[in-house]
N, C-alpha and C positions, 0 to 999 in steps of 0.2 A: 503493499499500500505505499509506505514513504520510505525515502531512503536514509539510511543513518547520518547524523550529522559529523563532519570530521572537525573536531576542535583544532587543531594547527589552523586549518582554512576560516572558520567559522568560529570566533571565540564568544560571539555575542549570542548567545544561547535563547534569548528573548525572539530578539530578530530573526534568528536564523529559524526559530521554529515557528514563527507568524508565518515567514514566507512559505514554508515547507507544508505548511497547511492548506495555504490559500492554494499553492500552486496543485496542490494534490486533488482539490476539489476544482481548481480549473480544468486538471487533465483529466478528469472522470476517474482517476484512482481511487476516491472514495465514493463508492457507489450510492445510487438512488435512495435516498432517504434513508442513510446510515449513519447511524448516532457519532458524533465525534466523541470517544470515550479516551480522558487524561491517560491512564494506564497503557492503554493499546497503542496510543499516539508517540509515549516515551519510550517504550519498548521499540517502535518501529524506527524511530530516532538514535536509539542509544544516547538518551539523556535523562537527566531527572526529571521528576514531575513538574517542578518548580517553576521550569521557565516556559514549559506546555502552557501549564496552568496561568499563566501569565500572559501567554500569547492567546489563548482562548479568551481571556478578558479581554482584551485589546478589538479582536473580531466582534464579540458580543458588543461591546460599547460602539462599534462602527455600525451595528444592526445587521452584519452579514451575518452572523449565527446567533443564536438563540434557544431556550429551552420551548420544549413541544408536552405540552399537557403535563406540565411541571416534570418532567424526566429527561433527562438527557440534553444534549445540546445537538443541534441540525442546523443547517442551512436554512436560514429564515425563508418563509415564502413570502411571495410577494401579491400585492392585490391590483388589481387591474388600475385600480386609481393609483399605485404607486407606480405602477411600470408608465404612464401615460406620463406622469408628473414627470418622471426622471428624463423621458425622450422628450418632452419640452422643453427642458431645462437645457439639455443638450442641442436643440435646434436654436436656442438664444443663443448658446456660446459660440457653435462650431461655424457658424458664418464668420466669424471675425478670425478665429485659427485659419480657417480656408483661404481668406484674405490675404493675409500676414503672409502664410506658405505661398501663396503664388507669387509675392513680391520677392520673398526670400530664401526659400528652399534652392539648395544646392542641387550639380547633377547628380552627385553621389545621394543626398536623398531622394530626388527624383526614381533613381535606379532602385534603392530600397523600397520605397513605393510600391512599385510595379512588382519586386519580387512577391510582396505580402498578397497582392492580387493574383499572380499563378500559383501561389500555394492555395491561396481559397478556393480557385478553380479546379485543383487538384484533390481538394477536399469535397468539392461539389461534386465530383465526377467519381470518387471514392465513396460516396455516401459516407462522410466524416463529420457530422454536426460537431464534435468536439475541437477538430482540427480547423472545420470554417472559423468557429466564432475566436481563435483562438488568433488567426490570421487576419481578420475582422478588427480585431481591437489592434494587434500592430498597426493595422493601416490607420486608426484613429490618433493613437501614441504617434506615429511617426508625423503625421499631419501637423498634431499639435508642438511635437521638437521642432519640427519645421519653421513653424511662427515663431517660434524662440519664446514663446509664455508658458513657462513650466507649469506655474500654479494652475490654469485655464485647464491645460493639457492632463495634471492629475486629476482635477475633478472630474472632467469628462471620461476618462480611465477608470476612476471610481464607480462612477455610473456603469460606464460598461462591464466592469468584472462583478456587480450586485445581480445584473440581469441577468449575465451569462453563467454566475453559480448559480444561480435559482435553477435557471434552465437545464442545466448539468445535472444537477444534484436530483430534481424531480423528473429526471428521465423523458424530459421533454425535446423531441427529435425534430431538426428543421428539414423540412422537406427541401429535395433538389430545386423547384421550380425557386422557391424561396431562396436560397444560397446565390440560385443564378441571376436572379435580381438585383442582388446585392452587390455580388460582384459587377454586373453591369454600372450598376450606380457611382461605386468607388471609381469604377475605369474611367466613368465623363468627370469625376471629380477630378483626376489625375490630368487627362486631356488639359481640362480646363488651368490646373497648375503649371503644367509643362508649358502651356501657350502663355502661361503669364498674365492671365485674366482674371484678376481677382472678383470683379461681379459676377462673371458666369460661375466661377466656382462656389462663391457664396451660395448663389440661388441655387445651385444644383445640392449643394450640402444640405436646405432645407428642404427639399423635393424628396431627399434620402429618407433623411429622420420622419419626415412625415409619411414617405409610402413604408418606412419599415413598422414605423407605430400601428401602420395598420396591419400589414401583412402579419407583425407578430401577435396582434391581439388574441389568435385562437389559443393561444397557449396561456391566455390567463382568463378564460370563460370560466364563469363560478368562483373566482377570485375575489370577487365583491366589485362593484359598479363605480366608477367616477365620481368622484364627488367635488365639492367647491374649496375642501381644506387643500392648502400646497400651493406653493408659487407656480402660476402657469396652467394650472388644472383648468380653469375654466377656460382658456383658450383652446386648448385641446378637445374640451367639450361641446364648444362650439363646431370646432372642424368635424367630430365625430357625429353629430348631430345632423350633418347635411346627407341628403339623400346620394347614395353611392354614388350617381351621375354627375353630381353639381361636385363630388371630392375627389372623382376624375378629372373632371374639366379643370377646377381647382390645379390639382398636380400638374395637366398640361400644361396650363399656362407656364407655371413655373417653367418648364423645360421649352416651351417656346421662347421666355423670354430670354433663356441663356442662350 
């Protein structure tokens, strides 16, 4: 499940345990609905229980894991309202990041972004949801790094990780059509970055966030309806209350503008 931590390389056990647990969830090494047991994790990492307990406390404080029915720690479920709020938040931030990336990205960074799309396409061909989600996170991380704004990049990445941790831990599979749609949208954003077209990149980023929110909504059915609570949820409700033909028209307009 988890690889042992090597003391000579990673002396700060709490931080190492934190990263190892998060990576195990995001890689699918910790199975769907599997509890996070302190003793088992410590044994797998070959460290004492204290840093594991501290790492679990950090993950719980961040809202990534929590008790379920008062018994054990699990990856937190996510309501539909929380999912919508997260994507509306990213939709607000990412246009700024892609505008900056269109102006500042180096040829090496553009090449790295191209590589993430290639990996995501391969994951789609292999029906590998976990690999696809990792490649997609890397795409958003690299765009943020190219923008030069690390705090906003970390904000977006935390939201991506929270959503992906829920999808993976709950055994939610992303179908090939959804993976291919996201790959096309990422490729369009990358094209705008490579052409140094910040406004087109921003419009495509908004389209991608809205499109992804609609495509992934099926994974959150029955997990709570969107409410007016939380920043940006009202905006998402307005979008999702539109008839499907009007939603498609709004999204098509974004692409035409780009």
